[in-house]
N, C-alpha and C positions, 0 to 999 in steps of 0.2 A: 360425832354428831352433833349437827348445826342445831341453833336453838328454834328449829323450826316446830313450834308450839302449835297444838292442834286442839279443838276442842271438839270430841267425837260423841255422837248419840249412837248406842248401840241397838241391836235388835231386842236387846234385855230389859231396855229402857234405861239403864246405867248412863251417865254422862261420865267420860274421862277426858281428862287433860294429860296430855304427854307430848313429848318430842318426838315427830313423827316422821319416819323413813318408809317410804312406798319399796318394794322389791317384787314386781311382776302382780300377782293378787293378794299380795299378802303385806300386811303393816306391822314395822316393827316399832314398838311403843317403849321409848325410852322413860323410867319411872313414871310410870302411870300413877295417877291420883284421881280421887274422887272428891268433890267439895258437900260435903253433908250439910244441911240446913240446922242452923243452933238457935233456935230459939230468937232472943233479942242482940245475942252476939253476931249474927251472921251465917258465917261460914266456918266447918272444922274441915282441915285438909287430911285426908286418910289415906294411905298407900291402897291401890287398886285391890292388890289380892296382897292381904297383909300377913299372911303365914307363909306366902312364898319367897326363894333365897335370890331369884334372877331380877336383875333390875330392867332386864330387855325382854320383853313379852311378843310372841310374834301371834296376829290374829287375822282372819279372812278377812279381805275388804268386802267380800259380803254380809259380815257381821254389824256393819256401820249405814245407818239410813242417814247419817246427816254428817256432815263436815262444817266446821266454820273456825274462823281466825278470830284468836283470844281478844277481849278489849285488853287496850294494855295493862291497866292496874291488875288484871287477873295473869296475864303473861307472866308481869314481873313477880307476881305473889307466888306464883307457881315456880320460876326459878330460883328465887329465896327457899322457898320451901324444901324443895330438892336436894337442896345442897347438904340437908342435914340427913335426908334417907336414905 
């Protein structure tokens, strides 16, 4: 999967960052993460589904209310972070 990193806002209110590939009406999220605010430190990166064993999660495009390109610093941080996940 290419470095097609996207920021997704889901209908649940969650914001997920992942490399995204679209197949028909489904999105394949490669190593999806969330950013949690951490007081004065900024953000903490967490796997989106920490108890799951799959690196690729498939969701319906109907569960996405917004999609955007990440800021360059966020994309770089994501790519560095997922190398260890």
